[in-house]
Short mmCIF file of the C-alpha atoms (twelve columns), coordinates in Angstrom:
data_MODEL
# 
_entry.id   MODEL 
# 
loop_
_atom_site.group_PDB 
_atom_site.id 
_atom_site.type_symbol 
_atom_site.label_atom_id 
_atom_site.label_alt_id 
_atom_site.label_comp_id 
_atom_site.label_asym_id 
_atom_site.label_seq_id 
_atom_site.Cartn_x 
_atom_site.Cartn_y 
_atom_site.Cartn_z 
_atom_site.pdbx_PDB_model_num 
ATOM 1   C CA . MET A 1   111.754 110.466 106.607 1 
ATOM 2   C CA . ILE A 2   110.616 112.284 103.355 1 
ATOM 3   C CA . LEU A 3   109.135 115.828 103.680 1 
ATOM 4   C CA . ALA A 4   107.910 117.330 100.590 1 
ATOM 5   C CA . ARG A 5   105.852 120.786 100.621 1 
ATOM 6   C CA . LEU A 6   105.357 121.608 96.696  1 
ATOM 7   C CA . LYS A 7   103.618 124.351 94.785  1 
ATOM 8   C CA . LYS A 8   104.222 124.193 91.111  1 
ATOM 9   C CA . ARG A 9   101.857 125.546 88.747  1 
ATOM 10  C CA . PHE A 10  101.632 125.380 85.077  1 
ATOM 11  C CA . PRO A 11  99.632  128.144 83.145  1 
ATOM 12  C CA . PRO A 12  97.085  127.133 80.428  1 
ATOM 13  C CA . GLY A 13  98.295  127.182 76.660  1 
ATOM 14  C CA . THR A 14  96.737  127.031 73.432  1 
ATOM 15  C CA . ASP A 15  95.518  123.370 73.423  1 
ATOM 16  C CA . SER A 16  95.960  122.768 77.339  1 
ATOM 17  C CA . ALA A 17  94.379  123.709 80.541  1 
ATOM 18  C CA . GLY A 18  96.525  124.900 82.992  1 
ATOM 19  C CA . PHE A 19  97.605  122.902 86.212  1 
ATOM 20  C CA . SER A 20  98.386  123.542 89.868  1 
ATOM 21  C CA . LEU A 21  99.955  121.103 92.431  1 
ATOM 22  C CA . ASP A 22  100.198 122.044 95.855  1 
ATOM 23  C CA . VAL A 23  100.448 119.364 98.305  1 
ATOM 24  C CA . ASP A 24  102.064 118.413 101.720 1 
ATOM 25  C CA . VAL A 25  103.856 115.052 101.283 1 
ATOM 26  C CA . LYS A 26  105.272 113.127 104.864 1 
ATOM 27  C CA . THR A 27  106.181 109.896 104.800 1 
ATOM 28  C CA . THR A 28  108.216 108.216 107.761 1 
ATOM 29  C CA . GLY A 29  109.441 104.738 106.028 1 
ATOM 30  C CA . GLY A 30  107.909 101.368 104.592 1 
ATOM 31  C CA . ILE A 31  105.985 102.117 101.194 1 
ATOM 32  C CA . THR A 32  104.121 105.177 100.706 1 
ATOM 33  C CA . VAL A 33  101.590 104.897 97.588  1 
ATOM 34  C CA . LEU A 34  100.243 107.947 95.873  1 
ATOM 35  C CA . PHE A 35  96.915  106.865 94.441  1 
ATOM 36  C CA . GLY A 36  94.606  108.641 92.289  1 
ATOM 37  C CA . PRO A 37  93.156  109.318 88.508  1 
ATOM 38  C CA . SER A 38  95.714  109.914 85.307  1 
ATOM 39  C CA . GLY A 39  96.660  113.863 85.666  1 
ATOM 40  C CA . SER A 40  96.083  114.529 89.239  1 
ATOM 41  C CA . GLY A 41  99.724  115.213 89.913  1 
ATOM 42  C CA . LYS A 42  101.331 112.132 91.225  1 
ATOM 43  C CA . THR A 43  104.479 111.729 89.060  1 
ATOM 44  C CA . LEU A 44  104.723 115.342 89.129  1 
ATOM 45  C CA . THR A 45  105.402 114.704 93.017  1 
ATOM 46  C CA . LEU A 46  108.096 112.344 92.203  1 
ATOM 47  C CA . ASP A 47  110.049 114.551 89.664  1 
ATOM 48  C CA . CYS A 48  109.745 117.201 91.848  1 
ATOM 49  C CA . ILE A 49  111.311 115.162 95.034  1 
ATOM 50  C CA . ALA A 50  114.226 113.246 92.194  1 
ATOM 51  C CA . GLY A 51  114.774 116.869 90.844  1 
ATOM 52  C CA . PHE A 52  113.753 116.545 87.517  1 
ATOM 53  C CA . VAL A 53  110.944 119.372 87.749  1 
ATOM 54  C CA . ARG A 54  112.055 122.540 90.095  1 
ATOM 55  C CA . PRO A 55  109.024 123.756 92.156  1 
ATOM 56  C CA . GLY A 56  107.859 127.157 92.197  1 
ATOM 57  C CA . GLU A 57  107.864 127.114 95.903  1 
ATOM 58  C CA . GLY A 58  108.320 124.785 98.807  1 
ATOM 59  C CA . ARG A 59  110.811 122.494 100.377 1 
ATOM 60  C CA . VAL A 60  111.796 118.990 99.784  1 
ATOM 61  C CA . MET A 61  113.755 117.158 102.419 1 
ATOM 62  C CA . ILE A 62  115.227 113.643 103.196 1 
ATOM 63  C CA . GLY A 63  116.165 112.993 106.739 1 
ATOM 64  C CA . ASP A 64  117.631 116.519 107.566 1 
ATOM 65  C CA . ASP A 65  118.932 116.946 104.442 1 
ATOM 66  C CA . ILE A 66  117.907 119.659 102.308 1 
ATOM 67  C CA . LEU A 67  117.329 118.876 98.232  1 
ATOM 68  C CA . PHE A 68  115.165 121.958 97.394  1 
ATOM 69  C CA . ASP A 69  114.208 125.244 99.239  1 
ATOM 70  C CA . GLY A 70  112.739 127.648 96.746  1 
ATOM 71  C CA . ALA A 71  113.012 130.669 99.902  1 
ATOM 72  C CA . THR A 72  116.591 130.026 100.062 1 
ATOM 73  C CA . ASN A 73  117.080 129.001 96.667  1 
ATOM 74  C CA . VAL A 74  118.381 125.432 97.156  1 
ATOM 75  C CA . HIS A 75  118.224 123.144 94.138  1 
ATOM 76  C CA . LEU A 76  120.265 120.149 94.213  1 
ATOM 77  C CA . ALA A 77  120.591 118.502 90.825  1 
ATOM 78  C CA . PRO A 78  119.117 115.023 90.606  1 
ATOM 79  C CA . ARG A 79  122.925 113.238 90.880  1 
ATOM 80  C CA . GLU A 80  123.163 114.808 94.216  1 
ATOM 81  C CA . ARG A 81  119.865 113.299 95.744  1 
ATOM 82  C CA . ARG A 82  120.224 109.799 95.459  1 
ATOM 83  C CA . CYS A 83  117.044 109.114 94.894  1 
ATOM 84  C CA . GLY A 84  116.505 105.729 92.824  1 
ATOM 85  C CA . TYR A 85  113.940 106.605 90.250  1 
ATOM 86  C CA . VAL A 86  112.062 103.412 88.488  1 
ATOM 87  C CA . PHE A 87  110.413 104.979 85.337  1 
ATOM 88  C CA . GLN A 88  107.463 103.490 83.684  1 
ATOM 89  C CA . ASN A 89  109.494 102.323 80.548  1 
ATOM 90  C CA . TYR A 90  112.154 100.840 82.649  1 
ATOM 91  C CA . ALA A 91  114.837 103.078 81.291  1 
ATOM 92  C CA . LEU A 92  117.328 100.429 80.881  1 
ATOM 93  C CA . PHE A 93  120.469 101.031 78.415  1 
ATOM 94  C CA . PRO A 94  119.166 98.851  75.294  1 
ATOM 95  C CA . HIS A 95  122.812 98.554  74.132  1 
ATOM 96  C CA . MET A 96  123.719 96.724  77.474  1 
ATOM 97  C CA . THR A 97  122.881 93.272  78.581  1 
ATOM 98  C CA . LEU A 98  121.286 92.689  82.263  1 
ATOM 99  C CA . ARG A 99  124.356 92.317  84.088  1 
ATOM 100 C CA . GLN A 100 126.208 95.503  82.396  1 
ATOM 101 C CA . ASN A 101 123.092 97.230  83.120  1 
ATOM 102 C CA . LEU A 102 123.528 96.520  86.938  1 
ATOM 103 C CA . GLU A 103 127.109 97.055  86.849  1 
ATOM 104 C CA . PHE A 104 126.790 100.675 85.531  1 
ATOM 105 C CA . ALA A 105 124.836 101.441 88.623  1 
ATOM 106 C CA . ALA A 106 127.693 100.326 90.912  1 
ATOM 107 C CA . ALA A 107 130.247 101.607 88.811  1 
ATOM 108 C CA . PHE A 108 131.555 104.009 91.500  1 
ATOM 109 C CA . ARG A 109 132.549 101.094 93.585  1 
ATOM 110 C CA . ALA A 110 135.732 98.982  93.330  1 
ATOM 111 C CA . LYS A 111 135.767 96.139  90.765  1 
ATOM 112 C CA . LEU A 112 135.945 93.254  92.840  1 
ATOM 113 C CA . ASP A 113 132.889 94.907  95.200  1 
ATOM 114 C CA . ARG A 114 131.051 96.061  92.095  1 
ATOM 115 C CA . HIS A 115 131.314 92.642  90.866  1 
ATOM 116 C CA . ARG A 116 130.381 90.596  94.388  1 
ATOM 117 C CA . ARG A 117 127.542 93.230  94.627  1 
ATOM 118 C CA . VAL A 118 125.904 92.622  91.054  1 
ATOM 119 C CA . SER A 119 126.175 89.002  91.405  1 
ATOM 120 C CA . ALA A 120 123.917 89.345  94.877  1 
ATOM 121 C CA . MET A 121 121.795 91.545  93.522  1 
ATOM 122 C CA . LEU A 122 121.292 89.109  90.434  1 
ATOM 123 C CA . GLU A 123 120.700 86.026  92.752  1 
ATOM 124 C CA . ARG A 124 118.580 88.298  94.960  1 
ATOM 125 C CA . PHE A 125 116.426 89.449  92.156  1 
ATOM 126 C CA . ARG A 126 115.935 85.988  90.382  1 
ATOM 127 C CA . LEU A 127 117.921 87.294  87.176  1 
ATOM 128 C CA . ASN A 128 120.992 84.893  87.066  1 
ATOM 129 C CA . ASP A 129 119.918 83.013  84.168  1 
ATOM 130 C CA . MET A 130 119.250 86.178  82.033  1 
ATOM 131 C CA . ALA A 131 122.099 88.148  82.696  1 
ATOM 132 C CA . GLY A 132 123.507 87.866  79.043  1 
ATOM 133 C CA . LEU A 133 120.674 88.993  78.003  1 
ATOM 134 C CA . LYS A 134 119.610 92.800  76.443  1 
ATOM 135 C CA . PRO A 135 116.198 94.419  77.322  1 
ATOM 136 C CA . HIS A 136 114.408 93.645  74.367  1 
ATOM 137 C CA . GLU A 137 114.833 90.176  74.800  1 
ATOM 138 C CA . LEU A 138 113.523 90.185  78.358  1 
ATOM 139 C CA . SER A 139 110.046 89.870  79.776  1 
ATOM 140 C CA . GLY A 140 108.302 92.882  81.153  1 
ATOM 141 C CA . GLY A 141 108.588 91.217  85.112  1 
ATOM 142 C CA . GLN A 142 112.205 90.559  84.342  1 
ATOM 143 C CA . LYS A 143 112.928 94.471  82.995  1 
ATOM 144 C CA . GLN A 144 111.227 95.325  86.036  1 
ATOM 145 C CA . ARG A 145 113.131 93.328  88.405  1 
ATOM 146 C CA . CYS A 146 115.915 94.664  86.492  1 
ATOM 147 C CA . SER A 147 115.117 98.330  86.877  1 
ATOM 148 C CA . ILE A 148 114.365 98.100  90.573  1 
ATOM 149 C CA . ALA A 149 117.815 95.912  91.405  1 
ATOM 150 C CA . ARG A 150 119.572 98.759  89.341  1 
ATOM 151 C CA . ALA A 151 118.173 101.130 91.583  1 
ATOM 152 C CA . LEU A 152 119.055 99.933  94.762  1 
ATOM 153 C CA . LEU A 153 122.693 98.822  93.361  1 
ATOM 154 C CA . ALA A 154 123.444 103.037 93.539  1 
ATOM 155 C CA . GLU A 155 122.119 102.747 97.561  1 
ATOM 156 C CA . PRO A 156 119.152 105.234 97.223  1 
ATOM 157 C CA . ARG A 157 117.837 106.889 100.426 1 
ATOM 158 C CA . VAL A 158 114.511 106.691 98.734  1 
ATOM 159 C CA . LEU A 159 113.259 104.431 95.950  1 
ATOM 160 C CA . LEU A 160 110.698 106.461 93.571  1 
ATOM 161 C CA . LEU A 161 108.606 103.912 90.991  1 
ATOM 162 C CA . ASP A 162 106.252 105.739 88.524  1 
ATOM 163 C CA . GLU A 163 103.298 102.923 88.008  1 
ATOM 164 C CA . PRO A 164 105.989 99.937  88.183  1 
ATOM 165 C CA . ALA A 165 103.077 97.627  87.212  1 
ATOM 166 C CA . GLN A 166 102.096 99.097  83.840  1 
ATOM 167 C CA . GLY A 167 101.615 96.668  81.407  1 
ATOM 168 C CA . LEU A 168 102.092 93.485  83.607  1 
ATOM 169 C CA . ASP A 169 99.702  90.769  83.485  1 
ATOM 170 C CA . PRO A 170 97.982  89.607  86.989  1 
ATOM 171 C CA . ALA A 171 100.761 87.160  87.683  1 
ATOM 172 C CA . LEU A 172 103.191 89.105  87.112  1 
ATOM 173 C CA . ARG A 173 101.839 92.024  89.021  1 
ATOM 174 C CA . VAL A 174 101.862 89.644  92.316  1 
ATOM 175 C CA . GLU A 175 105.328 88.718  91.584  1 
ATOM 176 C CA . LEU A 176 106.232 92.416  91.990  1 
ATOM 177 C CA . HIS A 177 104.177 93.104  94.858  1 
ATOM 178 C CA . GLU A 178 106.139 90.435  96.378  1 
ATOM 179 C CA . VAL A 179 109.497 92.149  95.178  1 
ATOM 180 C CA . LEU A 180 108.438 95.123  96.654  1 
ATOM 181 C CA . ARG A 181 107.419 93.960  99.747  1 
ATOM 182 C CA . SER A 182 111.017 92.050  100.181 1 
ATOM 183 C CA . VAL A 183 112.506 95.215  99.375  1 
ATOM 184 C CA . ARG A 184 110.846 97.122  102.028 1 
ATOM 185 C CA . ALA A 185 111.974 94.399  104.635 1 
ATOM 186 C CA . GLU A 186 115.156 93.747  103.399 1 
ATOM 187 C CA . PHE A 187 116.793 96.928  102.443 1 
ATOM 188 C CA . GLU A 188 115.058 99.438  104.388 1 
ATOM 189 C CA . THR A 189 114.732 101.772 101.917 1 
ATOM 190 C CA . PRO A 190 111.742 103.951 101.809 1 
ATOM 191 C CA . ILE A 191 109.555 103.940 98.731  1 
ATOM 192 C CA . VAL A 192 107.013 106.220 97.416  1 
ATOM 193 C CA . MET A 193 105.032 104.849 94.555  1 
ATOM 194 C CA . VAL A 194 102.394 105.928 92.154  1 
ATOM 195 C CA . THR A 195 99.788  103.906 90.994  1 
ATOM 196 C CA . HIS A 196 96.127  104.297 89.700  1 
ATOM 197 C CA . ASP A 197 95.451  100.918 90.630  1 
ATOM 198 C CA . LEU A 198 93.770  100.613 94.040  1 
ATOM 199 C CA . ALA A 199 93.736  96.906  94.341  1 
ATOM 200 C CA . GLU A 200 97.772  97.422  93.999  1 
ATOM 201 C CA . ALA A 201 97.825  99.982  96.375  1 
ATOM 202 C CA . PHE A 202 96.133  97.757  98.984  1 
ATOM 203 C CA . ALA A 203 98.464  94.876  98.359  1 
ATOM 204 C CA . VAL A 204 101.778 96.781  99.066  1 
ATOM 205 C CA . ALA A 205 100.985 100.246 100.786 1 
ATOM 206 C CA . ASP A 206 101.896 101.107 104.331 1 
ATOM 207 C CA . GLU A 207 100.161 104.252 103.553 1 
ATOM 208 C CA . MET A 208 98.276  106.159 101.303 1 
ATOM 209 C CA . LEU A 209 97.750  109.339 99.992  1 
ATOM 210 C CA . ILE A 210 94.815  110.178 97.730  1 
ATOM 211 C CA . TYR A 211 95.434  112.701 94.988  1 
ATOM 212 C CA . GLN A 212 93.071  114.664 92.811  1 
ATOM 213 C CA . ASN A 213 93.114  117.933 90.771  1 
ATOM 214 C CA . GLY A 214 96.894  118.283 92.063  1 
ATOM 215 C CA . THR A 215 95.824  118.399 95.915  1 
ATOM 216 C CA . ILE A 216 96.072  115.523 98.811  1 
ATOM 217 C CA . LEU A 217 92.460  114.613 99.760  1 
ATOM 218 C CA . GLN A 218 93.318  112.365 102.481 1 
ATOM 219 C CA . GLN A 219 96.864  110.491 104.116 1 
ATOM 220 C CA . GLY A 220 96.426  107.486 105.912 1 
ATOM 221 C CA . SER A 221 96.603  103.304 105.900 1 
ATOM 222 C CA . PRO A 222 94.673  101.715 102.897 1 
ATOM 223 C CA . ALA A 223 92.375  99.869  105.610 1 
ATOM 224 C CA . GLY A 224 91.562  103.579 107.647 1 
ATOM 225 C CA . ILE A 225 90.712  105.269 104.259 1 
ATOM 226 C CA . PHE A 226 88.779  102.922 102.791 1 
ATOM 227 C CA . GLU A 227 86.647  102.139 106.157 1 
ATOM 228 C CA . LYS A 228 86.384  106.326 106.722 1 
ATOM 229 C CA . PRO A 229 86.734  108.119 103.100 1 
ATOM 230 C CA . ALA A 230 87.170  112.136 104.620 1 
ATOM 231 C CA . THR A 231 84.753  113.460 102.095 1 
ATOM 232 C CA . ALA A 232 82.578  112.505 99.398  1 
ATOM 233 C CA . ALA A 233 85.163  113.486 97.080  1 
ATOM 234 C CA . VAL A 234 87.459  110.643 98.678  1 
ATOM 235 C CA . ALA A 235 84.755  108.245 98.203  1 
ATOM 236 C CA . GLY A 236 84.820  109.020 94.340  1 
ATOM 237 C CA . VAL A 237 88.475  108.766 93.749  1 
ATOM 238 C CA . LEU A 238 88.262  105.532 95.187  1 
ATOM 239 C CA . GLY A 239 85.125  104.677 93.582  1 
ATOM 240 C CA . LEU A 240 84.148  101.780 95.912  1 
ATOM 241 C CA . TYR A 241 80.745  103.236 97.004  1 
ATOM 242 C CA . ASN A 242 76.929  104.207 96.227  1 
ATOM 243 C CA . LEU A 243 76.946  107.988 97.187  1 
ATOM 244 C CA . LEU A 244 73.785  109.411 97.680  1 
ATOM 245 C CA . GLU A 245 73.049  112.757 98.438  1 
ATOM 246 C CA . ALA A 246 70.125  113.284 101.100 1 
ATOM 247 C CA . GLU A 247 68.903  115.668 103.998 1 
ATOM 248 C CA . VAL A 248 69.292  115.454 107.512 1 
ATOM 249 C CA . VAL A 249 65.572  115.505 108.879 1 
ATOM 250 C CA . ALA A 250 65.999  114.576 112.456 1 
ATOM 251 C CA . LEU A 251 68.844  114.043 115.006 1 
ATOM 252 C CA . ASP A 252 68.367  112.110 118.508 1 
ATOM 253 C CA . PRO A 253 71.841  112.453 120.337 1 
ATOM 254 C CA . GLY A 254 70.091  110.775 123.029 1 
ATOM 255 C CA . ARG A 255 69.638  107.416 120.810 1 
ATOM 256 C CA . ASN A 256 72.578  108.187 118.991 1 
ATOM 257 C CA . THR A 257 70.649  107.836 115.634 1 
ATOM 258 C CA . CYS A 258 69.677  110.267 112.844 1 
ATOM 259 C CA . ASP A 259 66.793  110.608 109.802 1 
ATOM 260 C CA . LEU A 260 67.682  111.368 106.546 1 
ATOM 261 C CA . ARG A 261 65.615  111.822 103.020 1 
ATOM 262 C CA . TYR A 262 67.194  110.434 99.763  1 
ATOM 263 C CA . GLN A 263 64.841  111.558 97.283  1 
ATOM 264 C CA . GLU A 264 61.377  110.562 98.712  1 
ATOM 265 C CA . PHE A 265 62.513  107.999 101.251 1 
ATOM 266 C CA . ASP A 266 63.530  108.386 104.663 1 
ATOM 267 C CA . LEU A 267 66.807  106.472 105.912 1 
ATOM 268 C CA . HIS A 268 67.740  105.722 109.513 1 
ATOM 269 C CA . GLY A 269 71.514  106.047 110.184 1 
ATOM 270 C CA . PRO A 270 73.703  106.860 113.100 1 
ATOM 271 C CA . TYR A 271 73.891  110.373 115.245 1 
ATOM 272 C CA . LEU A 272 75.812  113.045 112.910 1 
ATOM 273 C CA . LYS A 273 77.942  115.025 115.249 1 
ATOM 274 C CA . GLY A 274 78.198  118.724 114.255 1 
ATOM 275 C CA . LYS A 275 75.428  118.271 111.314 1 
ATOM 276 C CA . PHE A 276 71.877  120.062 111.930 1 
ATOM 277 C CA . LYS A 277 68.400  119.647 110.609 1 
ATOM 278 C CA . GLY A 278 68.379  120.784 106.910 1 
ATOM 279 C CA . ASP A 279 71.905  120.069 106.375 1 
ATOM 280 C CA . ARG A 280 72.596  118.075 102.980 1 
ATOM 281 C CA . VAL A 281 75.313  115.425 103.353 1 
ATOM 282 C CA . TRP A 282 76.264  112.391 101.461 1 
ATOM 283 C CA . ILE A 283 75.417  108.865 102.297 1 
ATOM 284 C CA . CYS A 284 78.398  106.415 101.412 1 
ATOM 285 C CA . VAL A 285 77.772  102.751 101.490 1 
ATOM 286 C CA . ARG A 286 79.800  99.684  99.465  1 
ATOM 287 C CA . PRO A 287 77.659  97.684  97.087  1 
ATOM 288 C CA . GLU A 288 78.878  94.510  99.104  1 
ATOM 289 C CA . GLU A 289 77.284  96.093  102.219 1 
ATOM 290 C CA . LEU A 290 73.770  96.662  100.594 1 
ATOM 291 C CA . ARG A 291 71.016  93.956  100.679 1 
ATOM 292 C CA . ALA A 292 69.057  93.286  97.516  1 
ATOM 293 C CA . THR A 293 65.976  91.616  97.463  1 
ATOM 294 C CA . PRO A 294 63.024  90.814  94.599  1 
ATOM 295 C CA . ARG A 295 60.468  93.351  95.972  1 
ATOM 296 C CA . ALA A 296 57.278  91.903  97.804  1 
ATOM 297 C CA . GLY A 297 54.553  94.289  98.964  1 
ATOM 298 C CA . ARG A 298 55.394  97.871  100.584 1 
ATOM 299 C CA . PRO A 299 59.316  98.439  101.255 1 
ATOM 300 C CA . GLY A 300 60.090  98.161  104.751 1 
ATOM 301 C CA . MET A 301 62.573  100.254 107.327 1 
ATOM 302 C CA . ASN A 302 65.700  101.770 105.554 1 
ATOM 303 C CA . GLN A 303 64.369  100.260 102.204 1 
ATOM 304 C CA . ILE A 304 64.154  101.296 98.759  1 
ATOM 305 C CA . PRO A 305 62.199  100.076 95.798  1 
ATOM 306 C CA . VAL A 306 64.623  100.135 92.601  1 
ATOM 307 C CA . GLN A 307 64.144  99.340  88.998  1 
ATOM 308 C CA . LEU A 308 67.149  96.747  87.738  1 
ATOM 309 C CA . HIS A 309 69.126  97.937  84.876  1 
ATOM 310 C CA . ARG A 310 71.878  95.686  84.209  1 
ATOM 311 C CA . ALA A 311 73.715  92.851  86.107  1 
ATOM 312 C CA . THR A 312 77.288  92.337  85.646  1 
ATOM 313 C CA . GLN A 313 79.791  89.007  86.651  1 
ATOM 314 C CA . ARG A 314 82.189  89.705  88.854  1 
ATOM 315 C CA . PRO A 315 84.874  87.839  91.124  1 
ATOM 316 C CA . GLY A 316 82.880  85.964  93.608  1 
ATOM 317 C CA . ALA A 317 79.214  87.921  92.773  1 
ATOM 318 C CA . MET A 318 77.165  89.633  90.624  1 
ATOM 319 C CA . ARG A 319 77.011  93.521  90.545  1 
ATOM 320 C CA . LEU A 320 73.673  94.809  90.601  1 
ATOM 321 C CA . GLU A 321 72.987  98.345  88.828  1 
ATOM 322 C CA . PHE A 322 69.883  99.890  89.364  1 
ATOM 323 C CA . GLU A 323 68.181  102.642 87.506  1 
ATOM 324 C CA . CYS A 324 68.511  105.310 90.005  1 
ATOM 325 C CA . GLY A 325 72.146  104.639 90.470  1 
ATOM 326 C CA . ILE A 326 72.653  102.453 93.409  1 
ATOM 327 C CA . GLN A 327 74.573  99.641  92.910  1 
ATOM 328 C CA . ALA A 328 74.603  96.239  95.086  1 
ATOM 329 C CA . ASP A 329 76.175  92.902  95.000  1 
ATOM 330 C CA . LEU A 330 74.266  89.722  95.292  1 
ATOM 331 C CA . SER A 331 75.659  85.984  94.655  1 
ATOM 332 C CA . ARG A 332 75.530  84.264  92.118  1 
ATOM 333 C CA . ALA A 333 73.378  81.511  93.587  1 
ATOM 334 C CA . GLU A 334 70.915  84.199  95.051  1 
ATOM 335 C CA . TYR A 335 70.607  85.668  91.503  1 
ATOM 336 C CA . GLU A 336 70.135  83.345  89.049  1 
ATOM 337 C CA . PRO A 337 66.452  82.148  89.900  1 
ATOM 338 C CA . GLN A 338 65.611  85.839  89.627  1 
ATOM 339 C CA . ARG A 339 67.570  87.168  86.587  1 
ATOM 340 C CA . HIS A 340 64.363  87.956  84.708  1 
ATOM 341 C CA . ASN A 341 63.186  89.798  87.868  1 
ATOM 342 C CA . LYS A 342 62.811  93.956  87.163  1 
ATOM 343 C CA . ASP A 343 61.809  94.508  90.414  1 
ATOM 344 C CA . TRP A 344 64.035  95.077  93.788  1 
ATOM 345 C CA . THR A 345 64.418  96.182  96.789  1 
ATOM 346 C CA . VAL A 346 67.221  97.434  98.120  1 
ATOM 347 C CA . GLU A 347 67.803  97.645  102.424 1 
ATOM 348 C CA . PHE A 348 70.680  100.007 103.824 1 
ATOM 349 C CA . PRO A 349 71.776  98.644  106.914 1 
ATOM 350 C CA . THR A 350 72.121  101.399 109.622 1 
ATOM 351 C CA . ALA A 351 75.599  99.910  110.519 1 
ATOM 352 C CA . ALA A 352 77.020  99.847  107.068 1 
ATOM 353 C CA . MET A 353 76.020  103.868 106.316 1 
ATOM 354 C CA . ARG A 354 78.617  106.520 106.471 1 
ATOM 355 C CA . VAL A 355 77.417  110.016 106.213 1 
ATOM 356 C CA . LEU A 356 79.808  112.569 104.890 1 
# 
């Protein structure tokens, strides 16, 4: 288990804004992903856990061992923390071969044991054929596998990865994700990984922490956060939803329903426990859950007339972007006959509406 309560403040400078990190990270194993936009404090969290940055306040623990405690002035050096850190630039020694890079990480072992373990790691990460090459002769994926293997040879208590797929093409990203899943299964080493790629977070994470502006907005399984973002801010960071500000105009607990007004349109939604008539709320619904059809007559229940602004190709569907800011997905087969149509109707299914 990793417990990190961290506070770190950087005052504003002549050419820079100030920044404050205030997070409470708790993991129990598997792969924990720190997700959020650049500059939100994800890498700073890793650096505080590893000991490269000293927090202003807080505590860092791995298991029962205290690595940092602001109240008692405990601050172990990075080499004493047994944290395997995989940097964005891999940090391989350029003058050493791949095998020598791995041997360096296992230098604390007897020669025969070191040779055996390095050979096993080369085999495990499919690096045998390039063991004699130097880093500049390796592909990005090979460098990444070498960097992870080297970190594991030091037998870390936690593996920290800072955007490990940065710069890798889609095929190498898939390969890296397979490597991470196998590390989780075979080595049982907890992994904390930084990314701002949502697809990557969903591909590997057992648990995800949503970062924004130095704070954690929500923590949970990727599927749980995807289905129920806690706030409009979380939905905004994920970037997967339409977010529409609306007013509560009626509540009916008996029928478990509510009525919402978005601009001049009324929408029938689920009952909102804890809300009152007149409250302002956010309607949160994914583009693929909306129903877009060419406009024909007056709009019906939960339908809004819209003007098409732009249509863009996406894998498996067309993304329709309307002038009011609403986005909806439509299959290419349904869109093509209507590609010149500007007048559409978007329907909001009650079951798909999340109200935040």
